[in-house]
Residue, then its C-alpha position, 0 to 999 in steps of 0.5 A: m674682705g670675706r675671702r680667706l686662703t685655706r689648704s685643700a686635701t691635696g695641699a693646694r691653697t684655695a680661696v674660701a669666700h664667707d658671708i661678710h655680713w654674718a657677724g653683724e647678723r649674729r650680733t643682731a640676733i644676740g642683741v634681740t635675744c638679750l633685749l627680749y630676755a631682759a624685757l621678760l624678766g623686767m616685766d615679771a619682776a615689776f609685777g612681782t611674779l618672777d620665780t624660778t619656774r618663770g625665770t627658767l621659762w623666759t630663759g628657754l624662750s630666749v634661747l629658742a629665739f636665738v636659735i631661730l634668729l641666728p643665720l646660717r654661716v654660708s661659705t664657698a670654696p672651689g666646687v663647694l658651698s657650705a651652710r652651717g647652723l648652730l647644730t647642723g651643717n650641710t655641704v653641696r658640690t656646686d660643680s656637680l649640681a643636679s638641681i636648683s629650686w626656688s622656695d618662695g614664701v615669707a623667707q625666700r630660699m634656694v635649694l641646691r642639690d648635687t649629683e651625690g644626693n646632698a642638699v643645702e637650703v640657702d637664702p639667695t640674698v647671701l649670694v646677692r650681697n657677697p660678690a666673691m661668693w657669687r663669682r665662685f658660685d656662678e663659676d661652679t654652676r657654669t661647670s655643672t651646666r657644661r658637664g650636663t649635670l644641672l638638669c633643673g634650675a637654669v631659669t632660677l639661676r638666670e633670675l638670680a643672676a638678673r637680680i644680682d646684676r640689678e643690685t650691682a647696677r643700683t650700687v654703681f649708680q648710687v656711688s656715682g651719684l646718678 
């Protein structure tokens, strides 16, 4: 689950790992947006103030909320990590990473930069909750380290690996009833 075989440019079959929780998060974004839209229209209609201008305003506000709430669709393939949004998409070579930095704040983000100058900003929980993606990413970052291209971010990577180890151990203990 969460993996699909595709053909690479050379014709070889490669495994692509996708975020297995993305579809559920998309449904949540759609549901919240529809609920917001219905509530806004319902309140305006109940107060007798609903007209074309306000209806257009509520529609625009709901579309904006959807764009903000829709998560990036993250996938990994050998040597590549891609993050696609509604209007944009970015890809970074994970087997030739130059830096990994951590952006703390309300929403934690991990910024990956490769030697070609490409950058992708990813929520680290996507890697935490998708073992197939993490394995692929971890393999590729080890390649970057071996090649000597990963000059900044080894500490960040170790922190993420420790976090994933904790999550894995917690899951094992929960499943085993300990």
